[in-house]
C-alpha positions as CSV (number, residue, x, y, z in Angstrom):
1,X,56.8,156.3,-97.3
2,X,59.5,153.7,-97.4
3,X,57.2,150.9,-98.6
4,X,56.9,152.8,-101.9
5,X,60.6,152.5,-102.9
6,X,61.7,150.7,-106.0
7,X,59.8,147.4,-106.5
8,X,62.8,145.1,-106.2
9,X,65.5,144.5,-103.7
10,X,68.1,144.9,-106.3
11,X,67.4,147.6,-108.8
12,X,64.6,149.9,-110.0
13,X,62.1,147.9,-112.0
14,X,58.5,147.8,-113.1
15,X,56.1,149.2,-110.5
16,X,54.1,146.7,-108.5
17,X,50.6,145.8,-109.7
18,X,49.2,145.6,-106.2
19,X,47.1,148.2,-104.5
20,X,48.5,151.3,-102.9
21,X,47.0,153.6,-100.3
22,X,45.4,156.8,-101.6
23,X,47.9,158.9,-99.8
24,X,50.6,157.7,-102.3
25,X,49.6,160.5,-104.7
26,X,52.9,161.2,-106.5
27,X,53.3,159.1,-109.7
28,X,55.5,156.1,-109.1
29,X,57.4,156.8,-112.3
30,X,58.6,160.1,-110.9
31,X,60.0,158.3,-107.9
32,X,61.9,155.8,-110.1
33,X,63.3,158.7,-112.0
34,X,64.5,160.3,-108.8
35,X,66.2,157.1,-107.8
36,X,67.7,156.5,-111.2
37,X,69.3,159.9,-111.1
38,X,70.9,159.5,-107.7
39,X,74.2,157.5,-107.7
40,X,76.1,156.9,-104.5
41,X,76.0,159.7,-102.0
42,X,78.2,160.7,-99.0
43,X,75.5,159.5,-96.7
44,X,73.6,156.2,-97.0
45,X,70.1,157.7,-96.9
46,X,69.9,159.5,-100.3
47,X,71.6,162.3,-102.1
48,X,71.0,165.9,-100.9
49,X,69.7,168.5,-103.2
50,X,72.2,170.2,-105.7
51,X,74.8,167.6,-104.9
52,X,76.9,166.1,-107.7
53,X,76.6,162.3,-107.9
54,X,79.6,160.4,-106.7
55,X,80.8,156.8,-106.9
56,X,81.3,154.9,-103.7
57,X,83.9,152.2,-103.3
58,X,85.0,149.7,-100.6
59,X,88.7,149.1,-100.1
60,X,89.9,145.9,-98.4
61,X,93.1,143.9,-98.1
62,X,95.0,146.5,-96.1
63,X,97.8,144.7,-94.3
64,X,99.9,147.5,-93.0
65,X,97.6,150.4,-92.0
66,X,95.9,151.5,-88.9
67,X,92.4,150.3,-88.5
68,X,90.7,153.6,-87.6
69,X,90.5,157.1,-88.9
70,X,92.3,158.3,-85.8
71,X,96.1,158.6,-85.5
72,X,99.1,159.2,-87.8
73,X,98.9,155.8,-89.5
74,X,95.3,156.3,-90.5
75,X,96.0,159.8,-91.5
76,X,98.7,158.6,-93.8
77,X,96.3,156.1,-95.5
78,X,93.7,158.8,-95.8
79,X,96.3,161.1,-97.4
80,X,97.4,158.3,-99.8
81,X,93.8,157.7,-100.9
82,X,93.2,161.4,-101.3
83,X,96.3,161.5,-103.6
84,X,94.6,158.8,-105.7
85,X,91.5,161.0,-105.9
86,X,89.4,159.3,-103.2
87,X,87.7,160.8,-100.2
88,X,87.7,158.4,-97.2
89,X,84.2,158.7,-95.6
90,X,84.4,156.0,-93.1
91,X,86.4,153.0,-91.9
92,X,84.5,149.9,-90.8
93,X,85.8,147.1,-88.6
94,X,83.6,144.0,-88.9
95,X,83.7,140.2,-89.5
96,X,87.4,140.1,-88.4
97,X,88.4,142.6,-91.1
98,X,88.7,146.3,-91.9
99,X,86.9,148.1,-94.7
100,X,87.6,151.6,-95.9
101,X,84.8,153.4,-97.7
102,X,85.9,155.9,-100.3
103,X,84.0,158.3,-102.6
104,X,85.4,159.5,-106.0
105,X,83.9,162.1,-108.3
106,X,82.8,160.0,-111.2
107,X,83.3,156.5,-112.9
108,X,86.5,157.6,-114.6
109,X,88.1,158.6,-111.4
110,X,86.8,155.4,-109.8
111,X,88.7,153.5,-112.5
112,X,91.9,155.4,-111.9
113,X,91.6,155.1,-108.1
114,X,91.1,151.3,-108.5
115,X,94.2,150.9,-110.6
116,X,96.4,152.7,-108.2
117,X,95.0,151.0,-105.1
118,X,95.3,147.5,-106.7
119,X,99.0,148.3,-107.6
120,X,99.4,148.8,-103.8
121,X,98.0,145.4,-103.0
122,X,94.5,146.5,-102.1
123,X,91.2,145.2,-103.3
124,X,88.6,147.7,-104.6
125,X,85.0,147.1,-105.6
126,X,81.9,149.2,-105.9
127,X,79.8,149.6,-102.7
128,X,76.5,148.1,-103.8
129,X,73.2,149.6,-102.9
130,X,70.7,147.8,-100.8
131,X,67.0,148.8,-100.8
132,X,64.3,148.2,-98.3
133,X,61.9,145.6,-99.7
134,X,59.1,147.5,-101.3
135,X,55.7,146.8,-100.1
136,X,52.2,147.8,-101.1
137,X,50.0,149.1,-98.3
138,X,46.3,149.3,-97.4
139,X,45.6,151.2,-94.1
140,X,43.7,149.1,-91.7
141,X,42.7,149.5,-88.1
142,X,41.8,146.3,-86.3
143,X,39.0,146.9,-83.7
144,X,40.1,144.0,-81.6
145,X,43.0,141.6,-81.3
146,X,43.5,140.0,-84.7
147,X,45.8,137.1,-85.6
148,X,47.2,137.7,-89.1
149,X,46.6,134.7,-91.3
150,X,50.4,134.2,-91.8
151,X,51.1,133.8,-88.1
152,X,48.4,131.1,-87.9
153,X,49.7,129.3,-91.0
154,X,53.3,128.9,-89.7
155,X,51.8,127.4,-86.5
156,X,49.5,124.9,-88.3
157,X,46.4,127.0,-87.7
158,X,46.7,128.0,-84.0
159,X,49.2,130.3,-82.2
160,X,50.3,128.6,-78.9
161,X,49.3,130.0,-75.6
162,X,51.6,132.6,-73.9
163,X,53.1,129.9,-71.6
164,X,54.6,128.2,-74.7
165,X,57.0,131.1,-75.4
166,X,60.3,131.6,-73.4
167,X,60.0,134.5,-71.0
168,X,63.7,135.3,-71.4
169,X,66.0,134.8,-74.4
170,X,69.6,133.6,-74.7
171,X,69.6,134.0,-78.5
172,X,68.3,137.5,-79.1
173,X,67.1,138.7,-82.5
174,X,68.3,141.9,-84.3
175,X,66.3,143.7,-87.0
176,X,68.2,145.7,-89.5
177,X,65.8,148.1,-91.3
178,X,64.3,151.6,-91.1
179,X,63.9,151.7,-87.3
180,X,61.3,150.7,-84.7
181,X,58.4,152.8,-83.4
182,X,59.2,152.4,-79.8
183,X,56.0,154.1,-78.7
184,X,53.7,151.8,-80.6
185,X,51.4,150.2,-78.0
186,X,51.5,146.8,-79.7
187,X,55.3,146.5,-79.8
188,X,57.6,145.4,-76.9
189,X,59.0,148.5,-75.1
190,X,62.3,146.8,-74.1
191,X,63.8,146.8,-77.6
192,X,67.2,148.5,-77.6
193,X,69.7,150.0,-80.1
194,X,72.3,147.5,-81.2
195,X,74.4,150.5,-82.3
196,X,74.9,152.7,-79.2
197,X,75.2,155.8,-81.4
198,X,71.5,155.3,-82.4
199,X,70.2,155.2,-78.8
200,X,70.1,159.0,-78.2
201,X,67.4,161.0,-80.0
202,X,68.8,162.3,-83.3
203,X,68.6,161.8,-87.0
204,X,69.2,158.1,-86.8
205,X,67.4,157.4,-83.5
206,X,66.5,153.7,-83.5
207,X,63.1,154.3,-81.8
208,X,61.6,156.2,-84.6
209,X,60.6,155.1,-88.1
210,X,59.8,157.6,-90.9
211,X,59.5,154.7,-93.4
212,X,57.2,152.3,-91.4
213,X,59.0,149.4,-93.0
214,X,61.0,148.3,-90.0
215,X,58.1,148.8,-87.7
216,X,55.9,146.6,-89.9
217,X,58.6,143.9,-89.9
218,X,59.0,144.1,-86.1
219,X,55.2,143.6,-85.6
220,X,55.3,140.4,-87.6
221,X,58.0,139.1,-85.3
222,X,57.0,140.4,-81.9
223,X,53.5,142.2,-81.8
224,X,52.2,141.7,-78.3
225,X,49.5,139.1,-77.6
226,X,46.8,139.1,-75.0
227,X,46.3,142.9,-74.9
228,X,42.9,142.8,-76.6
229,X,43.8,145.0,-79.6
230,X,45.9,145.1,-82.7
231,X,47.8,142.1,-84.0
232,X,50.0,139.3,-82.7
233,X,53.5,138.3,-83.8
234,X,55.2,135.0,-84.4
235,X,56.8,135.4,-80.9
236,X,54.3,137.6,-79.1
237,X,56.0,140.3,-77.0
238,X,59.5,138.8,-77.9
239,X,61.9,140.1,-75.3
240,X,65.3,141.7,-75.9
241,X,65.0,142.8,-79.5
242,X,68.0,144.6,-81.0
243,X,67.5,147.3,-83.6
244,X,69.9,148.8,-86.2
245,X,68.6,151.6,-88.4
246,X,70.0,151.8,-91.9
247,X,67.1,153.6,-93.7
248,X,65.1,156.7,-92.8
249,X,67.6,159.3,-91.5
250,X,65.6,162.4,-90.4
251,X,66.3,165.6,-92.3
252,X,67.0,164.1,-95.7
253,X,65.6,166.1,-98.6
254,X,61.9,166.7,-98.1
255,X,61.6,164.5,-95.0
256,X,59.2,164.8,-93.4
257,X,56.4,164.5,-94.6
258,X,56.2,164.3,-98.4
259,X,56.2,161.3,-100.7
260,X,58.4,159.8,-102.0
261,X,60.6,159.9,-98.9
262,X,64.2,159.7,-100.4
263,X,65.5,159.1,-96.9
264,X,64.0,155.6,-97.2
265,X,65.7,155.0,-100.6
266,X,68.8,152.9,-100.0
267,X,71.8,152.0,-97.9
268,X,75.0,150.2,-98.9
269,X,76.5,146.7,-98.6
270,X,79.4,148.1,-96.5
271,X,76.9,149.6,-94.0
272,X,75.0,146.3,-93.9
273,X,78.2,144.5,-92.9
274,X,78.7,147.2,-90.2
275,X,75.1,146.8,-89.0
276,X,75.4,143.0,-88.6
277,X,78.6,143.6,-86.6
278,X,76.6,146.0,-84.4
279,X,74.0,143.3,-83.9
280,X,76.7,140.7,-83.0
281,X,78.4,143.2,-80.6
282,X,75.1,143.7,-78.8
283,X,74.7,139.9,-78.2
284,X,72.3,139.1,-81.0
285,X,72.4,135.6,-82.5
286,X,69.7,136.0,-85.2
287,X,69.6,138.8,-87.8
288,X,66.5,139.6,-89.8
289,X,66.9,141.8,-93.0
290,X,63.9,142.7,-95.2
291,X,66.1,144.4,-97.8
292,X,68.4,143.6,-100.7
293,X,70.0,144.6,-104.0
294,X,71.0,143.1,-107.3
295,X,74.8,143.6,-107.3
296,X,76.9,141.0,-105.5
297,X,79.7,142.2,-103.3
298,X,82.8,140.1,-102.4
299,X,83.2,142.2,-99.2
300,X,79.6,141.5,-98.2
301,X,79.8,137.8,-99.2
302,X,83.0,137.2,-97.2
303,X,81.7,139.0,-94.2
304,X,78.4,137.1,-94.1
305,X,80.2,133.8,-94.4
306,X,82.3,134.8,-91.4
307,X,79.3,135.8,-89.4
308,X,77.7,132.4,-90.1
309,X,80.9,130.6,-89.2
310,X,80.9,132.5,-85.9
311,X,77.4,131.1,-85.0
312,X,75.0,133.8,-86.3
313,X,71.8,132.8,-88.1
314,X,71.0,135.4,-90.8
315,X,67.6,135.6,-92.6
316,X,66.8,137.9,-95.6
317,X,64.1,138.6,-98.1
318,X,64.5,136.8,-101.5
319,X,63.4,139.8,-103.5
320,X,60.3,141.2,-105.2
321,X,61.3,141.3,-108.9
322,X,59.1,138.3,-109.8
323,X,62.1,136.9,-111.8
324,X,64.9,134.3,-111.4
325,X,67.5,136.9,-110.7
326,X,69.4,137.0,-107.5
327,X,69.0,139.4,-104.6
328,X,71.8,140.1,-102.1
329,X,72.5,139.4,-99.3
330,X,69.7,136.8,-99.4
331,X,71.4,134.9,-102.2
332,X,74.7,134.3,-100.4
333,X,74.9,130.6,-99.2
334,X,75.4,131.7,-95.7
335,X,72.0,133.6,-95.6
336,X,68.5,132.0,-95.5
337,X,66.7,133.4,-98.5
338,X,62.9,133.6,-97.9
339,X,60.3,133.6,-100.7
340,X,56.7,134.8,-100.3
341,X,53.4,132.9,-100.5
342,X,49.8,133.9,-100.4
343,X,46.9,132.6,-98.3
344,X,46.4,129.7,-100.8
345,X,50.0,128.6,-100.4
346,X,50.8,129.7,-103.9
347,X,54.0,131.6,-104.7
348,X,53.4,135.3,-104.6
349,X,53.6,136.8,-108.1
350,X,56.3,139.2,-107.1
351,X,58.5,136.6,-105.2
352,X,61.8,135.9,-106.8
353,X,62.7,132.3,-107.6
354,X,66.2,130.8,-108.0
355,X,68.5,128.1,-106.7
356,X,69.4,130.2,-103.6
357,X,65.8,130.3,-102.2
358,X,65.8,128.3,-99.0
359,X,62.3,128.5,-97.6
360,X,59.0,130.3,-98.1
361,X,56.6,132.1,-95.7
362,X,53.4,134.2,-95.9
363,X,54.0,137.5,-97.7
364,X,50.7,138.7,-99.1
365,X,48.1,140.8,-97.2
366,X,50.2,140.8,-94.1
367,X,48.8,143.0,-91.4
368,X,51.2,144.5,-88.9
369,X,52.2,147.6,-87.0
370,X,53.1,151.0,-88.5
371,X,53.3,154.7,-87.4
372,X,53.3,157.6,-87.4
373,X,54.0,158.2,-83.7
374,X,51.0,160.6,-83.5
375,X,48.7,157.9,-84.9
376,X,50.1,154.4,-84.5
377,X,48.2,151.8,-86.3
378,X,48.3,148.9,-88.7
379,X,48.8,148.4,-92.4
380,X,48.5,145.4,-94.8
381,X,51.7,145.0,-96.8
382,X,52.8,142.6,-99.6
383,X,56.4,141.6,-100.1
384,X,59.2,139.1,-99.4
385,X,60.0,141.7,-96.8
386,X,56.9,140.5,-95.0
387,X,57.8,136.8,-95.4
388,X,61.3,137.0,-94.0
389,X,60.2,138.1,-90.4
390,X,58.0,135.0,-90.2
391,X,61.1,132.8,-90.6
392,X,63.3,134.9,-88.3
393,X,60.6,135.0,-85.7
394,X,60.2,131.2,-85.8
395,X,64.0,130.9,-85.5
396,X,63.9,133.0,-82.4
397,X,61.2,130.8,-80.8
398,X,62.9,127.6,-81.7
399,X,66.4,128.5,-80.7
400,X,65.4,130.0,-77.4
401,X,63.3,126.9,-76.5
402,X,66.2,124.7,-77.5
403,X,69.3,126.9,-76.8
404,X,71.9,124.1,-76.9
405,X,71.7,123.7,-80.7
406,X,73.9,125.6,-83.2
407,X,72.8,128.2,-85.8
408,X,73.5,125.6,-88.5
409,X,71.3,123.0,-86.7
410,X,68.5,125.5,-86.3
411,X,68.7,126.5,-90.0
412,X,68.6,122.8,-91.0
413,X,65.6,122.1,-88.8
414,X,63.7,125.1,-90.2
415,X,64.4,123.9,-93.8
416,X,63.9,120.2,-93.1
417,X,60.7,120.8,-91.2
418,X,59.1,123.0,-93.8
419,X,55.9,121.9,-95.5
420,X,56.7,120.8,-99.0
421,X,55.1,122.9,-101.7
422,X,55.4,122.9,-105.5
423,X,57.7,120.2,-107.0
424,X,58.5,117.4,-104.6
425,X,61.6,118.2,-102.6
426,X,63.4,121.5,-102.8
427,X,62.6,123.7,-105.7
428,X,63.4,127.3,-106.8
429,X,60.0,128.8,-106.0
430,X,59.5,127.6,-102.4
431,X,63.0,126.3,-101.5
432,X,62.4,123.5,-99.0
433,X,58.8,124.6,-98.5
434,X,56.5,126.7,-96.3
435,X,58.0,127.5,-92.9
436,X,56.3,125.4,-90.1
437,X,57.2,125.5,-86.4
438,X,56.0,122.0,-85.5
439,X,57.9,120.5,-88.4
440,X,61.1,122.4,-87.4
441,X,60.8,121.3,-83.8
442,X,60.4,117.7,-84.8
443,X,63.5,117.9,-87.0
444,X,65.5,119.6,-84.3
445,X,65.2,116.4,-82.2
446,X,67.7,114.7,-84.6
447,X,69.1,117.4,-86.9
448,X,71.1,116.3,-89.8
449,X,74.3,118.2,-90.7
450,X,73.4,121.3,-92.8
451,X,75.1,121.8,-96.1
452,X,78.0,124.0,-95.2
453,X,77.8,127.1,-97.3
454,X,81.0,127.3,-99.4
455,X,83.6,129.5,-97.8
456,X,85.4,132.1,-99.9
457,X,88.6,130.6,-101.4
458,X,91.6,131.3,-99.1
459,X,94.4,133.5,-100.5
460,X,96.5,131.5,-102.9
461,X,99.9,130.4,-101.6
462,X,102.6,128.9,-103.8
463,X,103.0,125.2,-103.6
464,X,105.4,124.0,-100.9
465,X,107.2,120.6,-101.0
466,X,105.8,118.1,-98.6
467,X,107.6,118.3,-95.3
468,X,109.1,121.7,-96.0
469,X,108.3,125.1,-94.5
470,X,108.0,127.9,-97.0
471,X,107.5,131.7,-96.9
472,X,106.1,134.4,-99.1
473,X,107.5,137.9,-98.9
474,X,110.7,139.0,-97.2
475,X,110.7,136.7,-94.1
476,X,113.5,134.2,-94.0
477,X,113.5,130.4,-93.4
478,X,116.8,129.6,-91.5
479,X,118.6,126.8,-89.6
480,X,118.0,124.2,-92.2
481,X,114.3,124.8,-92.4
482,X,113.5,124.6,-88.7
483,X,113.3,128.4,-88.0
484,X,111.9,131.6,-89.5
485,X,112.9,135.2,-88.8
486,X,111.5,138.7,-89.6
487,X,113.2,140.5,-92.5
488,X,116.8,141.5,-91.8
489,X,116.8,139.9,-88.4
490,X,118.6,140.7,-86.0
491,X,118.8,144.1,-87.6
492,X,115.8,146.5,-87.7
493,X,113.0,145.1,-89.8
494,X,111.8,147.3,-92.7
495,X,108.5,149.2,-92.6
496,X,105.4,148.4,-94.6
497,X,106.3,144.8,-95.1
498,X,104.3,141.5,-94.7
499,X,104.9,137.8,-95.3
500,X,103.3,134.4,-94.6
501,X,105.2,131.4,-93.3
502,X,103.3,128.2,-94.2
503,X,103.7,124.4,-94.0
504,X,104.5,124.5,-90.3
505,X,104.3,121.2,-88.5
506,X,101.7,120.9,-85.7
507,X,104.1,121.3,-82.9
508,X,104.6,124.0,-80.2
509,X,106.6,127.0,-81.4
510,X,109.9,127.9,-79.8
511,X,110.5,131.7,-79.5
512,X,114.2,132.4,-79.7
513,X,113.9,136.2,-79.9
514,X,111.0,138.6,-80.0
515,X,111.1,142.4,-80.0
516,X,108.3,143.9,-82.0
517,X,106.8,147.4,-81.8
518,X,104.0,147.4,-79.2
519,X,101.4,149.8,-78.1
520,X,103.6,152.8,-77.3
521,X,100.8,155.4,-77.8
522,X,97.7,155.0,-75.6
523,X,95.9,157.7,-77.6
524,X,95.8,155.8,-80.9
525,X,93.5,152.9,-81.7
526,X,95.8,151.1,-84.1
527,X,93.6,148.0,-84.7
528,X,90.3,149.9,-84.8
529,X,88.5,147.8,-82.2
530,X,87.4,150.9,-80.2
531,X,89.8,149.9,-77.3
532,X,92.9,152.0,-77.1
533,X,94.7,149.4,-75.0
534,X,96.8,146.4,-76.0
535,X,97.1,147.4,-79.7
536,X,99.8,146.0,-82.0
537,X,101.0,148.4,-84.8
538,X,103.4,145.5,-85.9
539,X,102.5,141.9,-85.2
540,X,103.1,138.2,-85.8
541,X,99.7,136.4,-86.1
542,X,99.3,132.7,-85.1
543,X,95.9,131.1,-84.9
544,X,94.2,134.5,-85.3
545,X,96.1,136.0,-82.3
546,X,98.4,139.0,-82.8
547,X,101.7,139.0,-80.9
548,X,103.7,142.2,-80.4
549,X,106.0,143.8,-77.8
550,X,108.3,141.2,-76.2
551,X,105.7,138.4,-75.8
552,X,105.8,135.9,-78.7
553,X,103.8,132.8,-79.5
554,X,105.8,130.5,-77.3
555,X,104.4,126.9,-77.1
556,X,101.6,127.8,-79.5
557,X,100.7,125.1,-82.1
558,X,99.8,126.7,-85.4
559,X,96.5,124.9,-86.1
560,X,96.5,125.9,-89.8
561,X,100.2,125.6,-90.3
562,X,100.8,129.3,-90.9
563,X,102.2,132.4,-89.3
564,X,101.7,135.9,-90.7
565,X,103.9,139.0,-90.2
566,X,102.9,142.6,-90.7
567,X,104.8,145.8,-90.1
568,X,103.4,149.4,-90.5
569,X,105.0,152.6,-91.6
570,X,106.3,153.6,-88.1
571,X,108.9,152.5,-85.6
572,X,110.9,149.4,-86.3
573,X,113.0,147.2,-83.9
574,X,115.0,144.0,-84.1
575,X,112.2,141.6,-84.8
576,X,111.8,137.9,-84.1
577,X,113.1,134.4,-84.6
578,X,110.8,131.5,-84.1
579,X,111.6,127.8,-84.4
580,X,109.8,124.5,-84.4
581,X,110.9,121.0,-83.6
582,X,111.3,118.4,-86.3
583,X,108.6,115.8,-86.2
584,X,109.8,112.2,-85.5
585,X,109.3,109.9,-88.5
586,X,106.1,108.0,-88.1
587,X,106.6,104.2,-87.7
588,X,104.3,101.7,-89.4
589,X,101.8,100.2,-87.1
590,X,102.5,96.7,-85.8
591,X,100.5,94.0,-87.5
592,X,97.6,93.1,-85.3
593,X,97.4,89.8,-83.6
594,X,94.7,87.5,-84.9
595,X,91.6,87.8,-82.6
596,X,90.5,84.8,-80.6
597,X,87.3,84.3,-82.6
598,X,89.2,83.3,-85.8
599,X,88.1,80.5,-88.0
600,X,89.9,78.4,-90.6
601,X,88.8,75.4,-92.6
602,X,90.3,72.0,-91.8
603,X,93.2,70.9,-94.0
604,X,92.1,69.7,-97.4
605,X,88.8,71.7,-97.5
606,X,90.3,75.2,-97.6
607,X,89.1,78.6,-98.4
608,X,89.7,80.7,-101.5
609,X,90.3,84.5,-101.6
610,X,88.1,86.0,-104.3
611,X,86.8,89.4,-105.5
612,X,83.4,90.4,-106.7
613,X,83.8,91.7,-110.3
614,X,80.8,94.1,-110.1
615,X,81.8,95.9,-106.8
616,X,85.5,95.1,-106.2
617,X,84.7,93.8,-102.7
618,X,87.3,91.5,-101.4
619,X,85.8,88.2,-100.2
620,X,86.6,84.7,-99.1
621,X,85.0,81.7,-100.7
622,X,84.3,79.2,-97.9
623,X,84.2,75.6,-99.1
624,X,83.9,74.0,-95.8
625,X,81.2,73.6,-93.2
626,X,81.5,76.4,-90.6
627,X,78.8,76.3,-88.0
628,X,78.3,79.4,-85.9
629,X,80.2,81.9,-88.1
630,X,78.8,85.4,-87.4
631,X,79.4,89.0,-88.1
632,X,82.5,90.3,-86.3
633,X,84.3,87.0,-86.4
634,X,87.5,86.5,-88.3
635,X,88.8,84.2,-91.0
636,X,92.5,83.1,-91.2
637,X,93.8,82.5,-94.7
638,X,97.3,82.3,-96.1
639,X,98.8,83.8,-93.0
640,X,96.4,86.9,-93.0
641,X,93.3,87.7,-90.9
642,X,90.0,89.0,-92.3
643,X,87.1,90.4,-90.4
644,X,83.6,89.2,-91.3
645,X,81.6,92.3,-92.0
646,X,79.0,90.8,-94.3
647,X,77.7,87.5,-95.5
648,X,76.4,86.9,-99.0
649,X,74.4,84.1,-100.5
650,X,75.6,83.2,-104.1
651,X,73.2,83.1,-106.9
652,X,70.6,80.3,-106.6
653,X,71.4,79.6,-103.0
654,X,68.9,80.7,-100.3
655,X,69.5,78.2,-97.4
656,X,72.7,77.8,-95.4
657,X,73.7,75.7,-92.5
658,X,72.2,76.4,-89.1
659,X,73.9,79.2,-87.2
660,X,74.6,81.4,-90.2
661,X,73.2,85.0,-90.0
662,X,72.9,85.7,-93.7
663,X,72.6,89.0,-95.6
664,X,72.2,88.9,-99.3
665,X,74.5,91.8,-100.5
666,X,73.8,93.3,-104.0
667,X,76.8,92.8,-106.3
668,X,78.1,89.7,-104.4
669,X,75.3,87.3,-105.2
670,X,76.9,86.2,-108.5
671,X,80.5,86.1,-107.2
672,X,80.4,82.3,-106.8
673,X,78.3,79.4,-108.0
674,X,78.3,77.5,-104.7
675,X,79.5,77.9,-101.2
676,X,79.3,81.0,-99.0
677,X,81.1,84.3,-99.7
678,X,82.3,86.2,-96.7
679,X,82.8,90.0,-97.5
680,X,86.0,91.3,-95.9
681,X,87.3,94.9,-95.8
682,X,90.6,94.3,-94.2
683,X,93.4,93.9,-96.8
684,X,95.8,91.0,-96.2
685,X,98.8,91.8,-94.2
686,X,101.8,89.6,-93.3
687,X,101.5,87.9,-89.9
688,X,103.7,89.0,-87.0
689,X,107.1,87.3,-87.2
690,X,106.3,85.3,-84.0
691,X,103.2,83.7,-85.5
692,X,103.0,80.8,-87.9
693,X,100.9,81.4,-91.0
694,X,98.1,79.2,-89.8
695,X,96.3,79.0,-86.4
696,X,96.3,82.0,-84.1
697,X,97.9,82.0,-80.7
698,X,96.1,79.8,-78.2
699,X,93.2,81.5,-76.5
700,X,89.8,80.4,-75.4
701,X,89.2,78.3,-78.5
702,X,86.1,78.7,-80.5
703,X,83.8,75.7,-80.9
704,X,85.6,73.1,-82.9
705,X,84.1,72.9,-86.4
706,X,82.6,69.6,-87.2
707,X,84.3,67.4,-89.8
708,X,83.5,68.3,-93.4
709,X,80.3,66.8,-94.8
710,X,79.0,67.0,-98.3
711,X,76.5,69.8,-98.7
712,X,72.8,68.9,-98.7
713,X,71.4,68.1,-102.1
714,X,69.3,71.3,-102.1
715,X,72.4,73.4,-101.8
716,X,74.3,72.0,-104.8
């Protein structure tokens, strides 16, 4: 079964030391040997018998090709890659990008393909394998309703009553795994396929699970409560679950029914990106993945960052290698990485530990739902795969009870509300601590801004002088720097060209001319979005919107200061000319009038401008008696006005005249030996021409300060 796959999310490693059911009769070493001999295969579910191993690559960065395997443009790209030695197996559109998956015969051909593709401006990397989190099973059959210990633990010992949980959800959860046994009596029957192609019965039918792994994960999230049998989940009977199956394709090798089941062996990073996009398209806001692998992927990293930025909360297992190595996608900053604990709140021996672990949850002796369909039951599994659904289940409860919050705020609440374990504060073994619903709910009341996961660096653009507009590629800057045109405008623009105009001012664009190839063929899906309408073979992009035909970006303000042009290998027309208005020079702000509550010392007593040596704070040394001076008032000195934003008592002075609200500010207490220091943050500015350098214009006068008197003896 799938829970007996390699014992780490990333790569084959030592076998687990935990117990295994007696039905796992084939030696584990043999299974590892099978996996080690199988490199990338043309399907994601394991290599077929007698098939030569192949290398699988992901190609990105295509700026001038069709986004689907249909149509002449896509055929040209397929033919080009075939000439380089690659066989295009699929094209994926996800996370606002397009990825082409290519297979080549061996590593040497992979190197040659990569060299030729990169010379054409494409990015090529290996399509990394992703394994279902291995787990060790002991078959159990609860006689009556049982609440697994982990469910109680994340709720502080007691699962809330049914009325506590939302009856409908606005933020659905999507499970990416080996399927979902739809006929299991202890699982919600309203779960649906996030990928419409997996809804009908077939080899990838979402409602079956040859591996049991996905069904076990689903039970931890959503096993039904109140039915008197089986187990209960974090969100009992959670409605509206979405499922994407990436492991366990029927008909692979010896499936069914032998062990090991190679159909449960692995999927690929590219297919995970596609699976998350299916989740998003189905309306899911939370994605749960109990899987991973050791090789990072730029394609995968960038896509998951985009999903997070688009409001999706993604949870994944930290890995079962028992080491400090990283498992992906859990170790991307945009994904919550979940470590595993046992019933004593200790780190599970297999749980990986590193600086990307965000949170921990129960992952040892976790009882949940399994198949087969003919005998649905329950197994006790170990693994970070079992910990991750505790966290995604809590996220589903929390976000659907408080739907106005963002994915980032929910993530911060889960982390900030966790029960601290291990070293004080965040550590590599438990992250922020053990997941706890009550703590997360309390933190959500006043969530702090989460640390924004670092975005992938944007494409590098050459430096552009301040105030100028620049261009890369063949596009032209004209009219003294106030307009740009497509290449060769007004003549036909060339094919297979692209450019970026950058440094644009934040003003509405003026479209002088616009004639760009539009959607002339209703039978080709040029942009690969599944909709054959309103496609743009050639286009000018502003603020992420593609413009083609005769409708340009008139009046649009380029928020990031850029426009991007792309033409394909087909029809060309006259192109475009777009201009922008010059920005008026900014005028310096007028000096402010002194406010009415402005103080100055009587002549002869004066005030002195000073600066604290230890902090650099600008201050005013007041040597006269000022009764009633308070925060928010102003001091007039040498024709400038200063706002009182803090009051400090110099060293040795602890009493001041009546009416002073005093705050002793560190770093200012030794700035003067006597008198009062008024901290000011406004730098001096010359007074308006109409004002004299002393008193402010007449206004309701402040209380007249009393005549100067010598300070009391105790203040000397």
